[in-house]
C-alpha positions as CSV (number, residue, x, y, z in Angstrom):
1,X,0.0,0.0,0.0
2,X,1.4,3.5,-0.9
3,X,0.3,5.0,2.4
4,X,-2.1,7.8,1.4
5,X,-4.0,9.4,4.4
6,X,-5.8,12.3,2.7
7,X,-8.2,14.6,4.5
8,X,-10.0,17.7,3.3
9,X,-10.4,20.3,6.1
10,X,-9.9,23.2,3.6
11,X,-12.9,21.9,1.6
12,X,-15.1,22.3,4.7
13,X,-14.7,26.1,4.2
14,X,-17.5,28.0,2.4
15,X,-17.6,27.1,-1.4
16,X,-16.5,30.7,-2.1
17,X,-12.9,29.5,-1.6
18,X,-12.7,26.6,-4.1
19,X,-14.1,24.7,-7.0
20,X,-14.3,20.9,-7.4
21,X,-12.3,20.0,-10.5
22,X,-10.5,16.9,-11.6
23,X,-7.1,17.0,-13.3
24,X,-7.1,16.7,-17.1
25,X,-5.5,13.4,-18.1
26,X,-2.3,13.4,-20.2
27,X,-1.0,11.2,-22.9
28,X,2.1,9.7,-21.6
29,X,3.2,10.4,-18.0
30,X,6.8,9.6,-17.2
31,X,8.6,10.1,-13.8
32,X,11.5,12.6,-14.2
33,X,12.3,13.4,-10.6
34,X,11.1,11.8,-7.4
35,X,11.9,12.9,-3.8
36,X,12.1,9.6,-2.0
37,X,13.1,11.0,1.4
38,X,10.2,13.4,1.3
39,X,7.9,10.6,0.4
40,X,9.0,8.7,3.5
41,X,8.4,11.8,5.7
42,X,4.9,11.9,4.3
43,X,4.3,8.3,5.2
44,X,4.2,7.2,1.5
45,X,6.0,4.2,0.1
46,X,8.7,5.4,-2.4
47,X,9.1,1.9,-3.9
48,X,5.4,1.9,-4.9
49,X,5.2,5.5,-6.1
50,X,8.5,5.8,-7.9
51,X,7.2,4.0,-10.9
52,X,4.1,3.7,-13.1
53,X,1.6,4.0,-10.3
54,X,3.2,7.2,-9.0
55,X,3.6,8.7,-12.5
56,X,-0.2,8.2,-13.1
57,X,-1.1,9.8,-9.8
58,X,1.4,12.7,-10.1
59,X,0.2,13.4,-13.7
60,X,-3.4,13.4,-12.6
61,X,-4.4,10.4,-14.7
62,X,-5.3,8.5,-11.5
63,X,-6.4,9.8,-8.1
64,X,-4.9,8.5,-4.9
65,X,-7.4,6.8,-2.5
66,X,-9.4,9.4,-0.6
67,X,-8.6,12.3,-2.9
68,X,-11.1,15.2,-3.4
69,X,-9.5,17.4,-6.1
70,X,-10.2,21.1,-5.9
71,X,-8.8,24.3,-7.3
72,X,-8.5,27.1,-4.7
73,X,-9.8,30.7,-5.3
74,X,-7.9,33.8,-4.3
75,X,-7.1,37.3,-5.4
76,X,-3.9,39.3,-5.3
77,X,-2.0,42.5,-6.0
78,X,0.2,41.7,-8.9
79,X,2.9,44.4,-9.1
80,X,0.7,46.6,-7.1
81,X,-2.5,46.0,-9.1
82,X,-5.5,44.1,-7.6
83,X,-7.0,41.3,-9.6
84,X,-9.0,38.1,-9.1
85,X,-6.8,35.0,-9.6
86,X,-7.1,31.5,-8.3
87,X,-5.4,28.2,-9.1
88,X,-5.5,28.4,-12.9
89,X,-3.3,25.4,-13.4
90,X,-3.0,23.8,-10.0
91,X,-5.3,21.2,-8.2
92,X,-5.2,20.3,-4.6
93,X,-5.6,16.5,-4.1
94,X,-6.0,16.8,-0.3
95,X,-4.1,17.1,2.9
96,X,-1.8,14.2,3.7
97,X,-1.6,13.4,7.4
98,X,1.9,12.3,8.1
99,X,3.1,9.7,10.6
100,X,4.2,12.6,12.8
101,X,0.8,14.1,12.7
102,X,1.5,17.0,10.4
103,X,-1.1,18.0,7.8
104,X,0.4,18.9,4.5
105,X,-1.2,19.9,1.2
106,X,-0.5,17.7,-1.9
107,X,-1.0,19.8,-5.0
108,X,-0.5,19.1,-8.7
109,X,0.9,22.1,-10.6
110,X,0.3,22.1,-14.3
111,X,-2.5,19.5,-14.2
112,X,-4.9,21.3,-16.6
113,X,-7.3,24.2,-16.7
114,X,-9.6,25.1,-13.9
115,X,-12.4,27.6,-13.5
116,X,-9.7,30.2,-12.6
117,X,-7.5,29.6,-15.7
118,X,-8.4,32.9,-17.3
119,X,-8.1,31.4,-20.8
120,X,-4.8,29.7,-20.0
121,X,-4.0,26.1,-21.0
122,X,-3.5,25.0,-17.4
123,X,-0.3,23.4,-18.2
124,X,3.4,23.8,-17.3
125,X,6.7,23.2,-19.0
126,X,9.4,20.9,-17.8
127,X,12.1,23.6,-17.2
128,X,10.1,25.7,-14.7
129,X,8.9,22.7,-12.8
130,X,12.4,21.3,-12.4
131,X,13.6,24.8,-11.4
132,X,11.0,24.8,-8.6
133,X,12.1,21.3,-7.6
134,X,15.7,22.4,-7.3
135,X,15.2,25.7,-5.6
136,X,12.6,24.6,-3.1
137,X,14.7,21.6,-2.0
138,X,17.7,23.8,-1.8
139,X,15.8,26.3,0.4
140,X,14.7,23.4,2.6
141,X,18.3,22.2,3.0
142,X,19.3,25.8,4.0
143,X,16.7,25.7,6.8
144,X,14.4,28.2,5.3
145,X,10.6,27.5,5.6
146,X,9.4,26.5,2.2
147,X,7.0,24.5,0.2
148,X,8.7,21.3,-1.1
149,X,8.7,19.2,-4.3
150,X,7.7,15.5,-4.2
151,X,7.8,14.7,-7.9
152,X,8.0,16.0,-11.5
153,X,6.5,14.0,-14.3
154,X,6.5,14.7,-18.0
155,X,3.2,14.5,-19.7
156,X,4.1,13.2,-23.2
157,X,2.4,16.4,-24.5
158,X,3.8,19.7,-25.7
159,X,3.0,23.1,-24.3
160,X,3.3,26.2,-26.4
161,X,4.9,29.4,-25.0
162,X,7.5,31.4,-27.0
163,X,8.5,28.0,-28.4
164,X,7.3,24.4,-28.2
165,X,8.3,22.8,-24.9
166,X,7.8,19.5,-23.1
167,X,4.9,19.5,-20.7
168,X,5.3,18.6,-17.1
169,X,3.5,18.5,-13.7
170,X,5.1,19.3,-10.3
171,X,3.7,17.7,-7.2
172,X,4.1,20.4,-4.5
173,X,3.9,19.8,-0.7
174,X,3.0,22.7,1.5
175,X,1.8,23.4,5.1
176,X,-1.1,25.0,3.2
177,X,-1.8,27.2,0.2
178,X,-3.6,29.9,2.1
179,X,-2.3,33.2,0.9
180,X,-2.7,36.9,1.7
181,X,-4.7,36.8,-1.5
182,X,-7.0,34.2,-0.1
183,X,-8.0,36.6,2.7
184,X,-8.3,39.4,0.0
185,X,-10.6,37.2,-2.0
186,X,-13.0,36.9,0.9
187,X,-12.8,40.6,1.7
188,X,-13.5,41.5,-1.9
189,X,-16.7,39.4,-1.9
190,X,-17.9,41.3,1.2
191,X,-18.8,38.0,2.9
192,X,-18.1,38.5,6.6
193,X,-18.9,34.9,7.6
194,X,-16.6,33.5,4.9
195,X,-13.8,35.9,6.0
196,X,-14.2,34.9,9.6
197,X,-14.3,31.2,8.7
198,X,-11.0,31.6,6.8
199,X,-9.3,33.5,9.6
200,X,-10.4,30.9,12.2
201,X,-9.3,28.1,9.9
202,X,-5.9,29.7,9.3
203,X,-5.4,30.3,13.0
204,X,-6.3,26.8,14.1
205,X,-4.3,25.1,11.3
206,X,-1.1,27.2,11.6
207,X,-1.2,29.1,14.9
208,X,-3.0,26.7,17.3
209,X,-1.6,28.4,20.4
210,X,-3.8,31.5,19.7
211,X,-7.0,31.0,21.7
212,X,-10.6,31.7,20.6
213,X,-11.7,35.1,21.7
214,X,-12.4,38.7,20.8
215,X,-8.7,39.4,20.0
216,X,-8.0,36.2,18.1
217,X,-8.1,37.8,14.6
218,X,-5.7,40.6,15.6
219,X,-3.5,38.0,17.4
220,X,-3.4,36.1,14.1
221,X,-2.3,39.2,12.3
222,X,0.5,39.7,14.9
223,X,1.6,36.1,14.4
224,X,1.7,36.3,10.6
225,X,3.7,39.6,10.8
226,X,6.2,37.8,13.1
227,X,6.6,34.8,10.8
228,X,7.0,36.9,7.7
229,X,9.6,39.1,9.3
230,X,11.6,36.0,10.2
231,X,11.2,34.5,6.8
232,X,12.3,37.6,4.8
233,X,15.3,37.9,7.1
234,X,16.3,34.4,6.2
235,X,16.0,35.2,2.5
236,X,18.2,38.2,2.9
237,X,20.8,36.3,4.8
238,X,21.4,33.9,1.9
239,X,21.0,36.3,-0.9
240,X,17.7,34.8,-2.2
241,X,15.6,36.9,-4.5
242,X,12.0,35.7,-4.9
243,X,11.3,37.8,-8.0
244,X,7.5,38.1,-7.8
245,X,6.3,39.0,-4.3
246,X,2.7,39.6,-5.2
247,X,0.2,39.2,-2.4
248,X,-0.9,35.9,-3.9
249,X,2.6,34.6,-3.4
250,X,2.8,35.3,0.4
251,X,1.7,32.2,2.3
252,X,0.0,32.8,5.7
253,X,1.9,29.8,7.1
254,X,5.2,31.6,6.8
255,X,6.6,29.4,4.0
256,X,8.3,30.5,0.8
257,X,5.9,29.7,-2.0
258,X,5.8,30.0,-5.8
259,X,9.3,29.7,-7.3
260,X,8.9,31.5,-10.6
261,X,11.6,34.0,-11.6
262,X,13.6,33.4,-8.4
263,X,17.4,33.3,-8.2
264,X,20.3,33.8,-5.8
265,X,22.5,36.8,-5.8
266,X,26.2,36.5,-6.8
267,X,27.9,39.9,-6.4
268,X,26.3,41.8,-3.5
269,X,24.1,44.6,-4.8
270,X,20.8,45.6,-3.1
271,X,19.4,46.7,-6.4
272,X,19.7,43.2,-8.0
273,X,16.8,42.0,-10.0
274,X,16.7,38.9,-12.1
275,X,13.1,38.7,-13.2
276,X,12.4,39.6,-16.8
277,X,9.0,41.0,-15.9
278,X,10.2,43.3,-13.0
279,X,11.3,46.2,-15.2
280,X,11.1,48.8,-12.4
281,X,12.9,46.7,-9.7
282,X,9.8,46.5,-7.5
283,X,10.9,43.2,-6.2
284,X,14.7,43.8,-6.1
285,X,16.7,42.1,-3.3
286,X,16.9,45.3,-1.2
287,X,13.1,45.9,-1.6
288,X,12.0,42.6,-0.3
289,X,11.5,43.7,3.4
290,X,9.4,46.8,2.5
291,X,7.4,44.9,0.0
292,X,6.7,42.2,2.6
293,X,5.3,45.0,4.8
294,X,3.3,46.4,1.9
295,X,1.7,42.9,1.4
296,X,1.0,42.6,5.1
297,X,-0.7,46.0,5.0
298,X,-3.1,44.5,2.4
299,X,-3.7,41.6,4.6
300,X,-4.5,43.9,7.5
301,X,-7.0,45.8,5.3
302,X,-8.7,42.6,4.3
303,X,-9.0,41.4,8.0
304,X,-10.1,44.7,9.3
305,X,-13.8,43.8,9.4
306,X,-12.9,41.0,11.8
307,X,-11.2,43.3,14.3
308,X,-14.2,44.7,16.2
309,X,-17.1,47.1,15.6
310,X,-15.1,50.2,16.5
311,X,-13.3,50.8,13.2
312,X,-11.0,53.5,14.5
313,X,-9.8,51.2,17.3
314,X,-9.4,48.4,14.8
315,X,-7.3,50.5,12.5
316,X,-5.1,51.7,15.4
317,X,-4.6,48.1,16.6
318,X,-3.9,46.7,13.1
319,X,-1.4,49.6,12.4
320,X,0.4,48.8,15.7
321,X,0.7,45.2,14.5
322,X,2.2,46.3,11.2
323,X,4.5,48.8,12.9
324,X,6.2,45.8,14.6
325,X,7.4,44.4,11.3
326,X,10.5,46.6,10.8
327,X,11.7,46.0,14.3
328,X,11.1,42.3,14.1
329,X,12.8,42.0,10.7
330,X,15.8,44.1,11.9
331,X,16.2,41.9,14.9
332,X,16.0,38.6,13.0
333,X,18.3,39.9,10.3
334,X,20.9,41.4,12.7
335,X,20.9,38.2,14.8
336,X,21.5,36.2,11.6
337,X,24.3,38.5,10.5
338,X,25.9,38.2,14.0
339,X,25.9,34.4,13.5
340,X,27.5,34.8,10.1
341,X,30.3,36.8,11.6
342,X,30.7,34.5,14.6
343,X,29.2,36.9,17.2
344,X,27.3,35.3,20.1
345,X,26.8,38.5,22.2
346,X,25.3,41.8,21.3
347,X,27.0,45.2,21.2
348,X,25.8,48.6,19.9
349,X,28.4,48.7,17.2
350,X,27.3,45.4,15.6
351,X,25.0,47.0,13.1
352,X,27.6,49.4,11.9
353,X,30.1,46.5,11.6
354,X,27.7,44.6,9.3
355,X,26.8,47.6,7.3
356,X,30.4,48.5,6.7
357,X,31.1,45.0,5.4
358,X,28.1,45.2,3.1
359,X,29.2,48.6,1.8
360,X,32.7,47.2,1.0
361,X,31.1,44.2,-0.7
362,X,28.9,46.4,-2.8
363,X,31.8,48.7,-3.8
364,X,34.0,45.7,-4.7
365,X,31.2,43.7,-6.4
366,X,32.2,40.9,-4.0
367,X,30.4,37.6,-4.1
368,X,27.9,37.5,-1.3
369,X,28.1,33.8,-0.4
370,X,31.8,33.4,-1.0
371,X,32.7,36.4,1.1
372,X,31.1,34.9,4.1
373,X,32.4,31.4,3.2
374,X,36.0,32.8,3.1
375,X,35.5,34.5,6.5
376,X,34.2,31.1,7.9
377,X,37.3,29.4,6.6
378,X,39.6,32.1,8.0
379,X,40.7,33.2,4.5
380,X,40.7,36.6,2.9
381,X,37.9,37.0,0.4
382,X,38.5,37.9,-3.2
383,X,39.1,41.6,-3.7
384,X,40.4,42.1,-0.2
385,X,42.1,45.4,0.2
386,X,43.2,47.9,2.9
387,X,39.5,48.8,3.5
388,X,38.7,45.2,4.2
389,X,41.8,44.8,6.3
390,X,40.7,47.6,8.6
391,X,37.2,46.1,8.9
392,X,38.7,42.7,9.6
393,X,40.7,44.1,12.5
394,X,37.5,45.5,14.0
395,X,35.6,42.2,13.7
396,X,38.5,40.3,15.2
397,X,38.7,42.6,18.1
398,X,34.9,42.4,18.5
399,X,35.1,38.6,18.9
400,X,37.7,38.9,21.7
401,X,35.1,40.7,23.8
402,X,32.9,37.6,24.0
403,X,33.5,34.5,26.2
404,X,33.1,31.9,23.5
405,X,36.2,30.0,22.2
406,X,37.5,30.2,18.7
407,X,36.2,26.7,18.1
408,X,32.7,27.8,19.1
409,X,33.0,30.9,16.9
410,X,34.0,28.7,13.9
411,X,31.1,26.3,14.5
412,X,28.6,29.1,14.7
413,X,29.9,30.5,11.4
414,X,29.8,27.1,9.7
415,X,26.2,26.7,10.6
416,X,25.2,30.2,9.4
417,X,27.2,30.5,6.2
418,X,26.4,28.0,3.4
419,X,29.3,26.6,1.4
420,X,27.0,26.1,-1.6
421,X,23.9,27.8,-2.9
422,X,22.0,27.1,-6.2
423,X,24.3,29.2,-8.4
424,X,22.2,30.5,-11.3
425,X,24.5,29.3,-14.1
426,X,24.6,25.8,-12.5
427,X,20.8,25.7,-12.3
428,X,20.5,26.7,-15.9
429,X,23.1,24.1,-16.9
430,X,21.1,21.4,-15.2
431,X,17.9,22.5,-16.7
432,X,19.4,22.7,-20.2
433,X,20.8,19.2,-19.9
434,X,17.4,17.9,-18.7
435,X,15.2,19.7,-21.2
436,X,17.3,19.5,-24.3
437,X,19.4,16.4,-23.8
438,X,17.3,14.3,-21.6
439,X,20.2,14.1,-19.2
440,X,19.2,14.3,-15.5
441,X,22.6,13.5,-14.1
442,X,23.6,17.2,-14.0
443,X,20.6,18.0,-11.9
444,X,21.2,15.0,-9.7
445,X,24.7,16.1,-9.0
446,X,23.6,19.6,-8.2
447,X,20.9,18.4,-5.9
448,X,23.4,16.2,-4.1
449,X,25.7,19.2,-3.5
450,X,22.8,21.4,-2.4
451,X,21.5,18.8,0.0
452,X,24.1,19.6,2.7
453,X,24.9,23.3,2.1
454,X,26.6,23.8,5.5
455,X,29.1,21.0,5.0
456,X,32.3,22.9,4.6
457,X,34.5,19.8,4.6
458,X,33.4,18.4,1.2
459,X,35.1,19.4,-2.0
460,X,32.4,21.5,-3.6
461,X,34.7,23.7,-5.7
462,X,32.7,23.0,-8.9
463,X,29.6,24.5,-7.2
464,X,31.0,27.6,-5.6
465,X,32.3,29.8,-8.4
466,X,30.0,32.5,-9.7
467,X,29.3,32.7,-13.4
468,X,31.9,34.4,-15.5
469,X,29.9,35.2,-18.6
470,X,29.8,39.0,-18.5
471,X,26.1,38.9,-19.3
472,X,23.3,39.9,-17.0
473,X,21.3,37.0,-15.8
474,X,17.5,36.9,-16.4
475,X,14.8,34.6,-15.2
476,X,11.4,34.1,-16.5
477,X,8.0,33.3,-14.8
478,X,7.4,30.0,-16.6
479,X,3.6,30.4,-16.7
């Protein structure tokens, strides 16, 4: 038996939030990538599912026992403009209850059109689905809350974008797919009971320590603000750029979701943008914290009717919740930067110490990951000069003012500074090999290196050098 234990608590919400829809069958499903360790965590049998039975299920040609497929409805601000959206090409099979008692969504992405497809074909291409597989699993290994990827299958059918591409379907695993845009959807429909049902459901599923009561909705907003502040800080600490931080791409669980035009920064520059559709840099690396706050403000607006009959008091209380974001983010980010520099204690000069290093990195176009990797190894980073030497004397003196030993400092830095990240040119090389040559070995090797990013003892030289093409790197949405 494969081990499916699917439940459907989301489908108990008002029908405003979803539509029943079956996946559209495909001609020839073939397994391309299968995440056996994740399958085991889910309580599924990888030997059964990593074959024909699994390919049929992950392609939508067959449904697992107990499935009730639905497409979820939501809205969102896309590049600042509000629109009705929904799962145009994704279908939720249900919530797998794992052996440890966790409840995780199992969703097929690229499984055919839904009522929210907006004239789209509901399909996905192999390259973008493999990109999400690689990046989401790399983020998980880095310790960053994220959706995960269980499988990618090809469909035996073509999809038509700028060119003809191989069709594929990704099986995504998530704590849930409830988004800021889901709350906006309910608010836009002016349905107070549906809005309250969604808020209560989100709280009980993701923040069960918040009690029922008059303040429960505001306490939920507080908790979401806290998780998002921590999440965005984690992104910044590894140089991750999401690329499309629309409100429909912010999960209320606090997980990273929707890996479209995402990438990792090489040379440190706050203005870095990779997405081909972000012409104005709205979602640049340095803008991610304020954009997260902007998204949370849209969430607060949507939830405001739940926050009591006194609107002025509700606005004041929600504003106070949002006002906490910058302080929370700054604390999480500075604590993370202290760890990257081997600092256990706190001193007033720490922020300036970090900012001076980043200023030097920006001026020198120094590689973000490799600079911290060199510091971890006790080496001088590339482009080190007298300005860096002066800074290094300061951080060395700073470490002498804490009681921890050098060995403890080294261990802290090794755990905070990845040796490897998904270098953009390596991701592209693996996708090229898989999609044009049918060679998955390049991706397999990359995933193996990314699986233990904090192992500084392995020889990962082939995975640490930034690209040397001289050309700006661009990513594409893949829809």
